All heavy atoms as TSV, in Angstrom:
chain	resi	resn	atom	element	x	y	z
A	1	MET	N	N	161.401	39.353	126.422
A	1	MET	CA	C	160.951	38.374	125.509
A	1	MET	C	C	160.174	39.010	124.440
A	1	MET	O	O	159.264	39.805	124.671
A	1	MET	CB	C	160.108	37.318	126.295
A	1	MET	CG	C	159.586	36.277	125.339
A	1	MET	SD	S	158.475	35.112	126.180
A	1	MET	CE	C	159.678	34.090	126.984
A	2	ASP	N	N	160.458	38.668	123.163
A	2	ASP	CA	C	159.798	39.200	121.992
A	2	ASP	C	C	158.556	38.417	121.776
A	2	ASP	O	O	158.502	37.190	121.912
A	2	ASP	CB	C	160.680	39.188	120.798
A	2	ASP	CG	C	161.876	40.130	120.955
A	2	ASP	OD1	O	161.752	41.134	121.707
A	2	ASP	OD2	O	162.912	39.898	120.309
A	3	VAL	N	N	157.461	39.073	121.317
A	3	VAL	CA	C	156.244	38.417	120.881
A	3	VAL	C	C	156.325	38.360	119.369
A	3	VAL	O	O	156.608	39.275	118.666
A	3	VAL	CB	C	155.022	39.226	121.298
A	3	VAL	CG1	C	153.721	38.616	120.753
A	3	VAL	CG2	C	154.980	39.275	122.852
A	4	MET	N	N	156.044	37.201	118.830
A	4	MET	CA	C	156.020	36.966	117.354
A	4	MET	C	C	154.593	37.054	116.833
A	4	MET	O	O	153.707	36.508	117.399
A	4	MET	CB	C	156.643	35.615	117.031
A	4	MET	CG	C	158.089	35.520	117.351
A	4	MET	SD	S	158.860	34.108	116.623
A	4	MET	CE	C	158.461	34.249	114.943
A	5	VAL	N	N	154.431	37.810	115.741
A	5	VAL	CA	C	153.229	37.862	115.059
A	5	VAL	C	C	153.096	36.781	114.001
A	5	VAL	O	O	154.053	36.569	113.232
A	5	VAL	CB	C	153.065	39.246	114.344
A	5	VAL	CG1	C	151.709	39.291	113.583
A	5	VAL	CG2	C	153.128	40.378	115.389
A	6	THR	N	N	152.056	35.934	114.073
A	6	THR	CA	C	151.919	34.829	113.169
A	6	THR	C	C	151.568	35.300	111.809
A	6	THR	O	O	150.679	36.107	111.619
A	6	THR	CB	C	150.845	33.881	113.719
A	6	THR	OG1	O	151.184	33.457	114.981
A	6	THR	CG2	C	150.734	32.709	112.830
A	7	GLN	N	N	152.304	34.802	110.807
A	7	GLN	CA	C	152.022	35.121	109.422
A	7	GLN	C	C	151.396	33.852	108.794
A	7	GLN	O	O	151.522	32.728	109.296
A	7	GLN	CB	C	153.339	35.503	108.655
A	7	GLN	CG	C	153.995	36.641	109.331
A	7	GLN	CD	C	153.257	37.936	109.247
A	7	GLN	OE1	O	152.587	38.254	108.267
A	7	GLN	NE2	N	153.331	38.705	110.278
A	8	VAL	N	N	150.801	34.010	107.622
A	8	VAL	CA	C	150.202	32.897	106.863
A	8	VAL	C	C	151.246	31.793	106.615
A	8	VAL	O	O	150.952	30.594	106.841
A	8	VAL	CB	C	149.630	33.384	105.531
A	8	VAL	CG1	C	149.104	32.181	104.720
A	8	VAL	CG2	C	148.448	34.304	105.826
A	9	ASP	N	N	152.479	32.126	106.298
A	9	ASP	CA	C	153.514	31.134	105.988
A	9	ASP	C	C	153.853	30.334	107.216
A	9	ASP	O	O	154.268	29.192	107.185
A	9	ASP	CB	C	154.756	31.818	105.493
A	9	ASP	CG	C	154.631	32.244	104.054
A	9	ASP	OD1	O	153.730	31.821	103.361
A	9	ASP	OD2	O	155.523	33.086	103.638
A	10	ASP	N	N	153.683	30.904	108.447
A	10	ASP	CA	C	153.956	30.190	109.717
A	10	ASP	C	C	152.903	29.106	109.923
A	10	ASP	O	O	153.152	28.148	110.695
A	10	ASP	CB	C	153.963	31.152	110.826
A	10	ASP	CG	C	155.061	32.194	110.822
A	10	ASP	OD1	O	156.166	31.831	110.328
A	10	ASP	OD2	O	154.860	33.303	111.188
A	11	ILE	N	N	151.799	29.201	109.296
A	11	ILE	CA	C	150.772	28.148	109.441
A	11	ILE	C	C	150.927	27.133	108.301
A	11	ILE	O	O	150.678	25.929	108.446
A	11	ILE	CB	C	149.329	28.783	109.439
A	11	ILE	CG1	C	149.226	29.803	110.555
A	11	ILE	CG2	C	148.307	27.709	109.500
A	11	ILE	CD1	C	149.415	29.215	111.963
A	12	LEU	N	N	151.270	27.593	107.088
A	12	LEU	CA	C	151.373	26.728	105.912
A	12	LEU	C	C	152.649	25.877	105.908
A	12	LEU	O	O	152.648	24.752	105.531
A	12	LEU	CB	C	151.245	27.537	104.634
A	12	LEU	CG	C	149.916	28.234	104.400
A	12	LEU	CD1	C	149.986	29.069	103.157
A	12	LEU	CD2	C	148.783	27.287	104.428
A	13	ALA	N	N	153.785	26.477	106.409
A	13	ALA	CA	C	155.068	25.775	106.319
A	13	ALA	C	C	155.133	24.518	107.086
A	13	ALA	O	O	155.761	23.489	106.647
A	13	ALA	CB	C	156.178	26.767	106.742
A	14	PRO	N	N	154.431	24.343	108.253
A	14	PRO	CA	C	154.448	23.085	108.996
A	14	PRO	C	C	153.876	21.898	108.191
A	14	PRO	O	O	154.297	20.796	108.385
A	14	PRO	CB	C	153.694	23.325	110.262
A	14	PRO	CG	C	153.769	24.824	110.490
A	14	PRO	CD	C	153.832	25.451	109.073
A	15	THR	N	N	152.970	22.257	107.315
A	15	THR	CA	C	152.414	21.157	106.400
A	15	THR	C	C	153.482	20.514	105.615
A	15	THR	O	O	153.591	19.358	105.458
A	15	THR	CB	C	151.299	21.749	105.518
A	15	THR	OG1	O	150.317	22.364	106.318
A	15	THR	CG2	C	150.616	20.688	104.660
A	16	ASP	N	N	154.356	21.402	105.012
A	16	ASP	CA	C	155.490	20.826	104.262
A	16	ASP	C	C	156.455	20.120	105.117
A	16	ASP	O	O	156.975	19.010	104.741
A	16	ASP	CB	C	156.228	21.970	103.560
A	16	ASP	CG	C	155.428	22.518	102.385
A	16	ASP	OD1	O	154.561	21.780	101.855
A	16	ASP	OD2	O	155.609	23.728	102.069
A	17	LEU	N	N	156.789	20.602	106.305
A	17	LEU	CA	C	157.699	19.960	107.280
A	17	LEU	C	C	157.136	18.564	107.637
A	17	LEU	O	O	157.880	17.579	107.669
A	17	LEU	CB	C	157.866	20.739	108.506
A	17	LEU	CG	C	158.868	21.850	108.523
A	17	LEU	CD1	C	158.817	22.616	109.857
A	17	LEU	CD2	C	160.283	21.322	108.271
A	18	ALA	N	N	155.832	18.490	107.911
A	18	ALA	CA	C	155.211	17.233	108.288
A	18	ALA	C	C	155.259	16.222	107.136
A	18	ALA	O	O	155.308	15.057	107.344
A	18	ALA	CB	C	153.840	17.429	108.824
A	19	ARG	N	N	155.151	16.716	105.950
A	19	ARG	CA	C	155.093	15.875	104.769
A	19	ARG	C	C	156.468	15.323	104.425
A	19	ARG	O	O	156.703	14.210	104.087
A	19	ARG	CB	C	154.604	16.595	103.573
A	19	ARG	CG	C	154.203	15.818	102.396
A	19	ARG	CD	C	153.440	16.541	101.339
A	19	ARG	NE	N	153.760	17.945	101.180
A	19	ARG	CZ	C	154.726	18.360	100.377
A	19	ARG	NH1	N	155.478	17.535	99.738
A	19	ARG	NH2	N	154.999	19.642	100.289
A	20	LEU	N	N	157.545	16.171	104.708
A	20	LEU	CA	C	158.919	15.823	104.362
A	20	LEU	C	C	159.660	15.007	105.424
A	20	LEU	O	O	160.629	14.309	105.182
A	20	LEU	CB	C	159.700	17.080	104.054
A	20	LEU	CG	C	159.275	17.790	102.791
A	20	LEU	CD1	C	159.992	19.176	102.734
A	20	LEU	CD2	C	159.447	17.021	101.525
A	21	HIS	N	N	159.217	15.147	106.698
A	21	HIS	CA	C	159.812	14.450	107.789
A	21	HIS	C	C	158.805	13.674	108.591
A	21	HIS	O	O	157.660	13.971	108.473
A	21	HIS	CB	C	160.516	15.497	108.715
A	21	HIS	CG	C	161.535	16.364	108.010
A	21	HIS	ND1	N	162.744	15.948	107.690
A	21	HIS	CD2	C	161.451	17.628	107.478
A	21	HIS	CE1	C	163.463	16.823	107.066
A	21	HIS	NE2	N	162.629	17.906	106.927
A	22	PRO	N	N	159.250	12.708	109.395
A	22	PRO	CA	C	158.256	11.977	110.209
A	22	PRO	C	C	157.748	12.731	111.374
A	22	PRO	O	O	158.084	12.453	112.514
A	22	PRO	CB	C	159.024	10.713	110.569
A	22	PRO	CG	C	160.434	11.171	110.620
A	22	PRO	CD	C	160.582	12.184	109.526
A	23	LEU	N	N	156.993	13.766	111.142
A	23	LEU	CA	C	156.442	14.706	112.154
A	23	LEU	C	C	154.980	14.796	112.043
A	23	LEU	O	O	154.401	14.810	110.948
A	23	LEU	CB	C	157.069	16.039	112.031
A	23	LEU	CG	C	158.575	16.183	112.119
A	23	LEU	CD1	C	159.018	17.585	111.665
A	23	LEU	CD2	C	159.058	15.948	113.528
A	24	SER	N	N	154.314	15.008	113.148
A	24	SER	CA	C	152.911	15.329	113.167
A	24	SER	C	C	152.850	16.856	112.813
A	24	SER	O	O	153.820	17.629	112.893
A	24	SER	CB	C	152.266	15.124	114.526
A	24	SER	OG	O	152.734	16.149	115.443
A	25	PHE	N	N	151.658	17.257	112.373
A	25	PHE	CA	C	151.511	18.714	112.057
A	25	PHE	C	C	151.838	19.596	113.258
A	25	PHE	O	O	152.513	20.592	113.113
A	25	PHE	CB	C	150.046	19.014	111.591
A	25	PHE	CG	C	149.847	20.527	111.389
A	25	PHE	CD1	C	150.287	21.181	110.348
A	25	PHE	CD2	C	149.188	21.239	112.430
A	25	PHE	CE1	C	150.050	22.575	110.213
A	25	PHE	CE2	C	148.910	22.525	112.294
A	25	PHE	CZ	C	149.375	23.248	111.192
A	26	TRP	N	N	151.417	19.160	114.442
A	26	TRP	CA	C	151.618	19.924	115.642
A	26	TRP	C	C	153.085	20.020	116.080
A	26	TRP	O	O	153.567	21.123	116.479
A	26	TRP	CB	C	150.747	19.461	116.805
A	26	TRP	CG	C	149.341	19.377	116.402
A	26	TRP	CD1	C	148.587	18.287	116.123
A	26	TRP	CD2	C	148.511	20.456	116.080
A	26	TRP	NE1	N	147.290	18.621	115.693
A	26	TRP	CE2	C	147.239	20.027	115.710
A	26	TRP	CE3	C	148.654	21.895	116.205
A	26	TRP	CZ2	C	146.127	20.800	115.381
A	26	TRP	CZ3	C	147.561	22.700	115.905
A	26	TRP	CH2	C	146.346	22.196	115.509
A	27	ASP	N	N	153.822	18.951	115.901
A	27	ASP	CA	C	155.299	18.974	116.151
A	27	ASP	C	C	155.946	19.922	115.077
A	27	ASP	O	O	156.832	20.699	115.460
A	27	ASP	CB	C	155.845	17.599	116.050
A	27	ASP	CG	C	155.503	16.755	117.246
A	27	ASP	OD1	O	155.028	17.330	118.291
A	27	ASP	OD2	O	155.628	15.501	117.233
A	28	ALA	N	N	155.508	19.812	113.892
A	28	ALA	CA	C	156.092	20.670	112.815
A	28	ALA	C	C	155.777	22.107	113.111
A	28	ALA	O	O	156.592	23.032	112.832
A	28	ALA	CB	C	155.534	20.248	111.469
A	29	LEU	N	N	154.600	22.375	113.670
A	29	LEU	CA	C	154.261	23.776	114.033
A	29	LEU	C	C	155.151	24.369	115.049
A	29	LEU	O	O	155.645	25.437	115.013
A	29	LEU	CB	C	152.782	23.825	114.429
A	29	LEU	CG	C	152.204	25.223	114.701
A	29	LEU	CD1	C	152.170	26.057	113.442
A	29	LEU	CD2	C	150.774	25.018	115.243
A	30	VAL	N	N	155.502	23.510	116.073
A	30	VAL	CA	C	156.391	23.955	117.129
A	30	VAL	C	C	157.797	24.197	116.505
A	30	VAL	O	O	158.451	25.217	116.870
A	30	VAL	CB	C	156.458	22.931	118.282
A	30	VAL	CG1	C	157.586	23.185	119.229
A	30	VAL	CG2	C	155.111	22.798	118.992
A	31	ILE	N	N	158.249	23.322	115.690
A	31	ILE	CA	C	159.586	23.473	115.011
A	31	ILE	C	C	159.574	24.790	114.190
A	31	ILE	O	O	160.542	25.526	114.224
A	31	ILE	CB	C	159.896	22.298	114.206
A	31	ILE	CG1	C	160.205	21.079	115.157
A	31	ILE	CG2	C	161.081	22.490	113.300
A	31	ILE	CD1	C	160.400	19.737	114.469
A	32	ARG	N	N	158.573	25.000	113.447
A	32	ARG	CA	C	158.423	26.196	112.578
A	32	ARG	C	C	158.521	27.423	113.465
A	32	ARG	O	O	159.135	28.448	113.136
A	32	ARG	CB	C	157.124	26.148	111.834
A	32	ARG	CG	C	156.822	27.425	111.032
A	32	ARG	CD	C	157.898	27.773	109.988
A	32	ARG	NE	N	157.562	29.042	109.420
A	32	ARG	CZ	C	158.161	29.511	108.306
A	32	ARG	NH1	N	159.140	28.859	107.791
A	32	ARG	NH2	N	157.778	30.698	107.840
A	33	ALA	N	N	157.778	27.468	114.633
A	33	ALA	CA	C	157.829	28.574	115.568
A	33	ALA	C	C	159.202	28.813	116.068
A	33	ALA	O	O	159.703	29.939	116.108
A	33	ALA	CB	C	156.850	28.376	116.671
A	34	ALA	N	N	159.883	27.761	116.407
A	34	ALA	CA	C	161.323	27.855	116.898
A	34	ALA	C	C	162.284	28.392	115.827
A	34	ALA	O	O	163.117	29.213	116.097
A	34	ALA	CB	C	161.780	26.523	117.417
A	35	LEU	N	N	162.078	27.931	114.637
A	35	LEU	CA	C	162.816	28.420	113.497
A	35	LEU	C	C	162.603	29.937	113.210
A	35	LEU	O	O	163.486	30.713	112.991
A	35	LEU	CB	C	162.631	27.585	112.246
A	35	LEU	CG	C	163.175	26.178	112.225
A	35	LEU	CD1	C	162.622	25.390	111.063
A	35	LEU	CD2	C	164.680	26.258	112.169
A	36	ALA	N	N	161.279	30.284	113.238
A	36	ALA	CA	C	160.927	31.660	113.086
A	36	ALA	C	C	161.459	32.593	114.117
A	36	ALA	O	O	161.842	33.749	113.873
A	36	ALA	CB	C	159.414	31.842	112.928
A	37	ALA	N	N	161.609	32.048	115.351
A	37	ALA	CA	C	162.219	32.834	116.439
A	37	ALA	C	C	163.730	32.798	116.443
A	37	ALA	O	O	164.386	33.286	117.345
A	37	ALA	CB	C	161.655	32.311	117.784
A	38	ARG	N	N	164.299	32.119	115.458
A	38	ARG	CA	C	165.750	32.016	115.262
A	38	ARG	C	C	166.413	31.251	116.482
A	38	ARG	O	O	167.537	31.612	116.909
A	38	ARG	CB	C	166.412	33.344	115.083
A	38	ARG	CG	C	166.003	34.021	113.808
A	38	ARG	CD	C	166.752	35.304	113.557
A	38	ARG	NE	N	166.019	36.092	112.627
A	38	ARG	CZ	C	165.441	37.293	112.876
A	38	ARG	NH1	N	165.516	37.727	114.117
A	38	ARG	NH2	N	164.781	37.989	112.034
A	39	CYS	N	N	165.722	30.249	116.971
A	39	CYS	CA	C	166.306	29.452	118.035
A	39	CYS	C	C	167.285	28.466	117.445
A	39	CYS	O	O	167.160	28.084	116.292
A	39	CYS	CB	C	165.193	28.647	118.735
A	39	CYS	SG	S	163.973	29.630	119.611
A	40	SER	N	N	168.272	28.109	118.194
A	40	SER	CA	C	169.293	27.066	117.720
A	40	SER	C	C	169.031	25.774	118.375
A	40	SER	O	O	169.475	24.728	117.879
A	40	SER	CB	C	170.687	27.542	118.004
A	40	SER	OG	O	170.877	27.856	119.368
A	41	VAL	N	N	168.311	25.752	119.534
A	41	VAL	CA	C	168.029	24.538	120.270
A	41	VAL	C	C	166.541	24.570	120.666
A	41	VAL	O	O	166.059	25.593	121.061
A	41	VAL	CB	C	168.887	24.443	121.553
A	41	VAL	CG1	C	168.524	23.120	122.360
A	41	VAL	CG2	C	170.378	24.353	121.225
A	42	LEU	N	N	165.923	23.436	120.478
A	42	LEU	CA	C	164.533	23.221	120.912
A	42	LEU	C	C	164.504	22.000	121.887
A	42	LEU	O	O	164.931	20.928	121.535
A	42	LEU	CB	C	163.624	22.945	119.792
A	42	LEU	CG	C	162.175	22.554	120.082
A	42	LEU	CD1	C	161.429	23.739	120.779
A	42	LEU	CD2	C	161.414	22.168	118.813
A	43	TYR	N	N	164.187	22.308	123.107
A	43	TYR	CA	C	164.141	21.229	124.184
A	43	TYR	C	C	162.772	20.551	124.134
A	43	TYR	O	O	161.715	21.235	124.240
A	43	TYR	CB	C	164.438	21.805	125.558
A	43	TYR	CG	C	165.825	22.256	125.695
A	43	TYR	CD1	C	166.118	23.644	125.604
A	43	TYR	CD2	C	166.865	21.404	125.896
A	43	TYR	CE1	C	167.433	24.125	125.717
A	43	TYR	CE2	C	168.159	21.876	126.068
A	43	TYR	CZ	C	168.446	23.188	125.964
A	43	TYR	OH	O	169.710	23.638	126.105
A	44	SER	N	N	162.768	19.237	123.912
A	44	SER	CA	C	161.530	18.529	123.845
A	44	SER	C	C	161.815	17.029	124.211
A	44	SER	O	O	162.737	16.424	123.689
A	44	SER	CB	C	160.913	18.616	122.443
A	44	SER	OG	O	159.823	17.713	122.328
A	45	GLU	N	N	160.963	16.431	125.045
A	45	GLU	CA	C	161.094	15.017	125.278
A	45	GLU	C	C	160.289	14.181	124.305
A	45	GLU	O	O	160.368	13.000	124.299
A	45	GLU	CB	C	160.699	14.745	126.759
A	45	GLU	CG	C	159.246	15.008	127.010
A	45	GLU	CD	C	158.845	14.714	128.393
A	45	GLU	OE1	O	158.991	13.529	128.869
A	45	GLU	OE2	O	158.367	15.602	129.086
A	46	ASP	N	N	159.478	14.872	123.483
A	46	ASP	CA	C	158.602	14.171	122.571
A	46	ASP	C	C	159.227	14.008	121.150
A	46	ASP	O	O	158.734	13.191	120.364
A	46	ASP	CB	C	157.250	14.891	122.402
A	46	ASP	CG	C	156.534	14.963	123.709
A	46	ASP	OD1	O	156.653	13.919	124.460
A	46	ASP	OD2	O	155.813	15.929	123.961
A	47	LEU	N	N	160.151	14.803	120.790
A	47	LEU	CA	C	160.796	14.749	119.462
A	47	LEU	C	C	162.112	13.939	119.509
A	47	LEU	O	O	162.598	13.709	120.568
A	47	LEU	CB	C	160.992	16.134	118.893
A	47	LEU	CG	C	159.656	16.996	118.725
A	47	LEU	CD1	C	160.042	18.390	118.363
A	47	LEU	CD2	C	158.864	16.341	117.588
A	48	GLN	N	N	162.592	13.599	118.385
A	48	GLN	CA	C	163.723	12.769	118.244
A	48	GLN	C	C	165.004	13.569	118.700
A	48	GLN	O	O	165.348	14.549	118.130
A	48	GLN	CB	C	163.984	12.277	116.837
A	48	GLN	CG	C	165.191	11.399	116.603
A	48	GLN	CD	C	165.378	10.973	115.223
A	48	GLN	OE1	O	164.558	11.260	114.374
A	48	GLN	NE2	N	166.498	10.361	115.005
A	49	HIS	N	N	165.628	13.078	119.789
A	49	HIS	CA	C	166.888	13.706	120.311
A	49	HIS	C	C	167.927	13.733	119.237
A	49	HIS	O	O	168.194	12.726	118.607
A	49	HIS	CB	C	167.340	12.914	121.507
A	49	HIS	CG	C	168.602	13.473	122.069
A	49	HIS	ND1	N	168.631	14.636	122.835
A	49	HIS	CD2	C	169.864	12.978	122.105
A	49	HIS	CE1	C	169.876	14.847	123.230
A	49	HIS	NE2	N	170.598	13.869	122.789
A	50	GLY	N	N	168.552	14.890	119.061
A	50	GLY	CA	C	169.658	15.045	118.070
A	50	GLY	C	C	169.169	15.329	116.663
A	50	GLY	O	O	169.978	15.597	115.792
A	51	PHE	N	N	167.839	15.360	116.464
A	51	PHE	CA	C	167.350	15.697	115.085
A	51	PHE	C	C	167.720	17.179	114.810
A	51	PHE	O	O	167.566	18.048	115.651
A	51	PHE	CB	C	165.793	15.520	115.084
A	51	PHE	CG	C	165.157	15.793	113.769
A	51	PHE	CD1	C	165.378	14.981	112.707
A	51	PHE	CD2	C	164.369	16.875	113.634
A	51	PHE	CE1	C	164.724	15.283	111.437
A	51	PHE	CE2	C	163.742	17.185	112.428
A	51	PHE	CZ	C	163.932	16.349	111.314
A	52	ARG	N	N	168.194	17.382	113.653
A	52	ARG	CA	C	168.550	18.755	113.211
A	52	ARG	C	C	167.823	19.182	111.902
A	52	ARG	O	O	167.669	18.326	111.015
A	52	ARG	CB	C	170.069	18.847	112.921
A	52	ARG	CG	C	170.892	18.720	114.103
A	52	ARG	CD	C	172.398	18.637	113.670
A	52	ARG	NE	N	173.217	18.180	114.784
A	52	ARG	CZ	C	173.858	19.058	115.602
A	52	ARG	NH1	N	173.784	20.319	115.379
A	52	ARG	NH2	N	174.596	18.619	116.616
A	53	ILE	N	N	167.306	20.391	111.863
A	53	ILE	CA	C	166.670	20.865	110.739
A	53	ILE	C	C	166.880	22.416	110.635
A	53	ILE	O	O	166.637	23.151	111.554
A	53	ILE	CB	C	165.079	20.533	110.790
A	53	ILE	CG1	C	164.404	20.990	109.523
A	53	ILE	CG2	C	164.485	21.093	111.991
A	53	ILE	CD1	C	163.012	20.414	109.358
A	54	ASP	N	N	167.421	22.762	109.542
A	54	ASP	CA	C	167.705	24.217	109.209
A	54	ASP	C	C	168.364	24.969	110.335
A	54	ASP	O	O	167.967	26.054	110.661
A	54	ASP	CB	C	166.373	24.890	108.853
A	54	ASP	CG	C	165.780	24.405	107.579
A	54	ASP	OD1	O	166.495	23.791	106.750
A	54	ASP	OD2	O	164.519	24.514	107.394
A	55	GLY	N	N	169.354	24.300	110.975
A	55	GLY	CA	C	170.163	24.970	112.031
A	55	GLY	C	C	169.479	24.893	113.401
A	55	GLY	O	O	170.029	25.400	114.325
A	56	LEU	N	N	168.412	24.158	113.526
A	56	LEU	CA	C	167.760	23.941	114.815
A	56	LEU	C	C	168.060	22.451	115.241
A	56	LEU	O	O	167.827	21.564	114.517
A	56	LEU	CB	C	166.254	24.154	114.679
A	56	LEU	CG	C	165.417	23.878	115.906
A	56	LEU	CD1	C	165.661	24.943	116.956
A	56	LEU	CD2	C	163.923	23.812	115.555
A	57	GLU	N	N	168.527	22.345	116.512
A	57	GLU	CA	C	168.732	21.008	117.056
A	57	GLU	C	C	167.700	20.699	118.131
A	57	GLU	O	O	167.487	21.487	119.031
A	57	GLU	CB	C	170.146	20.939	117.589
A	57	GLU	CG	C	170.385	19.583	118.163
A	57	GLU	CD	C	171.850	19.406	118.762
A	57	GLU	OE1	O	172.615	20.379	118.699
A	57	GLU	OE2	O	172.121	18.337	119.291
A	58	ILE	N	N	167.105	19.521	117.994
A	58	ILE	CA	C	166.179	19.030	118.999
A	58	ILE	C	C	166.917	18.357	120.030
A	58	ILE	O	O	167.753	17.442	119.801
A	58	ILE	CB	C	165.141	18.047	118.363
A	58	ILE	CG1	C	164.497	18.618	117.068
A	58	ILE	CG2	C	164.134	17.599	119.380
A	58	ILE	CD1	C	163.686	19.881	117.250
A	59	THR	N	N	166.715	18.761	121.279
A	59	THR	CA	C	167.451	18.159	122.398
A	59	THR	C	C	166.432	17.679	123.417
A	59	THR	O	O	165.612	18.494	123.894
A	59	THR	CB	C	168.442	19.234	123.073
A	59	THR	OG1	O	169.359	19.563	122.045
A	59	THR	CG2	C	169.158	18.618	124.211
A	60	ASN	N	N	166.593	16.469	123.884
A	60	ASN	CA	C	165.787	15.920	124.977
A	60	ASN	C	C	166.521	16.196	126.245
A	60	ASN	O	O	167.592	15.532	126.468
A	60	ASN	CB	C	165.524	14.422	124.810
A	60	ASN	CG	C	164.626	13.887	125.824
A	60	ASN	OD1	O	164.443	14.402	126.944
A	60	ASN	ND2	N	164.025	12.742	125.538
A	61	PRO	N	N	166.007	17.015	127.147
A	61	PRO	CA	C	166.749	17.359	128.293
A	61	PRO	C	C	166.853	16.201	129.361
A	61	PRO	O	O	167.591	16.247	130.275
A	61	PRO	CB	C	165.955	18.541	128.967
A	61	PRO	CG	C	164.634	18.303	128.407
A	61	PRO	CD	C	164.748	17.704	127.063
A	62	PHE	N	N	166.066	15.064	129.098
A	62	PHE	CA	C	166.116	13.984	130.000
A	62	PHE	C	C	166.977	12.796	129.579
A	62	PHE	O	O	167.037	11.809	130.181
A	62	PHE	CB	C	164.686	13.503	130.217
A	62	PHE	CG	C	163.775	14.557	130.793
A	62	PHE	CD1	C	162.794	15.186	129.998
A	62	PHE	CD2	C	163.931	15.038	132.058
A	62	PHE	CE1	C	162.027	16.147	130.539
A	62	PHE	CE2	C	163.149	15.975	132.628
A	62	PHE	CZ	C	162.214	16.628	131.835
A	63	VAL	N	N	167.674	13.005	128.402
A	63	VAL	CA	C	168.567	11.976	127.894
A	63	VAL	C	C	169.861	12.022	128.734
A	63	VAL	O	O	170.386	13.134	128.883
A	63	VAL	CB	C	168.840	12.186	126.386
A	63	VAL	CG1	C	170.010	11.306	125.923
A	63	VAL	CG2	C	167.616	11.915	125.581
A	64	ASP	N	N	170.294	10.876	129.166
A	64	ASP	CA	C	171.560	10.795	129.940
A	64	ASP	C	C	172.695	11.010	129.049
A	64	ASP	O	O	172.878	10.195	128.090
A	64	ASP	CB	C	171.618	9.461	130.674
A	64	ASP	CG	C	172.784	9.388	131.579
A	64	ASP	OD1	O	173.453	10.453	131.879
A	64	ASP	OD2	O	173.129	8.280	132.013
A	65	THR	N	N	173.452	12.070	129.191
A	65	THR	CA	C	174.564	12.368	128.304
A	65	THR	C	C	175.909	11.880	128.752
A	65	THR	O	O	176.914	12.100	128.230
A	65	THR	CB	C	174.718	13.892	128.070
A	65	THR	OG1	O	174.856	14.521	129.333
A	65	THR	CG2	C	173.465	14.472	127.364
A	66	MET	N	N	175.869	11.113	129.906
A	66	MET	CA	C	177.173	10.615	130.471
A	66	MET	C	C	177.364	9.177	130.004
A	66	MET	O	O	176.671	8.360	129.781
A	66	MET	CB	C	177.086	10.647	131.997
A	66	MET	CG	C	177.139	12.073	132.455
A	66	MET	SD	S	177.230	12.055	134.268
A	66	MET	CE	C	177.602	13.736	134.521
């Protein structure tokens, strides 16, 4: 597992995400970290299932897909 070093942009960018989308700053911070880590899927039961942003898809692992 790689450790990511936080840069100033990693703290400032969530502010823009939260302003542009219906997200809290903290949710935007998690999304920014996932994007910086080049994740394609973020598993969360708190965020909107199916929401996509910059190649990242939010997936609720508890949503019944059948």
